[in-house]
N, C-alpha and C positions, 0 to 999 in steps of 0.2 A: 300605237304599237303595243302589242301585248307582251307581258313579261315572260321570260323563259324560266324553266324550272330552276335553273341555276340562279337567276336574279331573284327569284322568290326566296331561295334558301339563303342567299346572301343578305336578303332584307331582314330576315328572321334573325340571322347570326348577329347582324349588326344592332338590332333592336335588343337581342339578349345581352349584347356586351356593353350597351350604354351604361348601365349601373357600375360596372366594372372600370370602365374608362373614367366615370366620374369620381370613384374611389381614388384612382391613380392620381388624377388631377388634383384632387383635395389633399391628398398626402403630399404631393409634390409641392403644392403651394405652401403648405405648413412647413415643410423642410426648407423651402426656399426663404421664407420669412425668418428662419433662424432663431425662433423663440426658444430659450431654455426650457426643456421638457424633462420630466421625470423618467426614470429608467423603464418604469412600466409602459409608458407611451411608445417607446421604441420597440420593446418586446411586442406590444400589440400591433403596431403597424408592420412589423416583421412577419407576423402570421397572417395579416390581411394581404400583405404584397405577396407572400408565398403562395396564397391561394390565387391571387390575381395572375401570377406568373404561371401556375399550373393550369389555369384555364386558358391563357393567352398562347402558350407555347405550341400545344398540338393544334390549335385553330390556326395559328399562323403558318405552320407547316402544311396543314390541309389546304389553306388558301393558295399556298405557293405551288403546291401539287395540282390543284384545280387549274390554276392559270396556265401551268406548264402543258398539262394534258389538253386543256381545251384549245390552247394556242397551236399545238401540234396537230390536233384533230382538224382544226380549220384549214391549216397549211396543207395537210395530206388531201383533204377533200378538194381543195383548189387544184392540186397537182393531178388528182385523178380526173376531175372535171375537164382540165386541159387535154389530158390523155384521151378521154372518152369523146371529146369534141375534135380530137386531132388537131389541136392548136398547139403552138409553142408555149411552153411553160418557162416563165421568167420568175426566178427565185425572189428577186428584191420586192416587187409589188405584192407578191404573195405573202411574204413575211410581215410587210406593212399591214396589209389587210387582216391577216390572222392576228397581229399584235393589237389592232384596233377592236377586234371582237372580245378581247378579254381586258379592256381598260377598266372595266367595273371591278373585276377581280384583283387587277394590279393596284388600283386605288385601296380597295379593302385590305389586301396583304400588307400594303405600305403603312396604313393606319395601325394594324395589329402589330407590325413589326415595330413602329415607332413606340407603341404603348409597352411593348414587351421589353424594349431597350430602357425606357423610362423606368419601368418596374425593376429591372436589374440594377440600375443605378441607384434607386431609392433603397433597395434591399442593401446595397453595399454602404449607402450612408447611414442606415440604421444600425448596421453591424459596426461601423466605425464609431458611432455615438456609444454603443454598448461597450466596446473595447476601450474607449477613452474613459467611460465610467469605472471600468475594472482597474485600468492603470492609476486613475486619481484616487481611488479608494483601495487600492491594492487588495482587491477581491477577486477571487476567481469564481466566475459564474459560468456554469456549464450549459 
């Protein structure tokens, strides 16, 4: 079975995103290990994570949009096909079939959404460590 244009685009996007996913995984693991770090470390990961978030957010939205559009296109094509063939259109099976045609987009969207949420959580953690340092040292860092 040959790949569709959408599947090729998706494969490219996932390949491009792998290094970003790896950065997020690495930072998440470091934060999970809870090793005391210097303030510069938290500023550095805040910059890295902000860049990751900036990459992930629009791509996550695009994947969601593509999934919805492709699913609706398939559903409407099935509905028009039934009308053209003068057969009864049943919505539930058409919805299931349309949903199946976008499973690759749904999976990719969910992966991106998961990394987007992890990035947001890691950003909050880095900010919390910076605020903690400010409070402990009674320093105001802007």
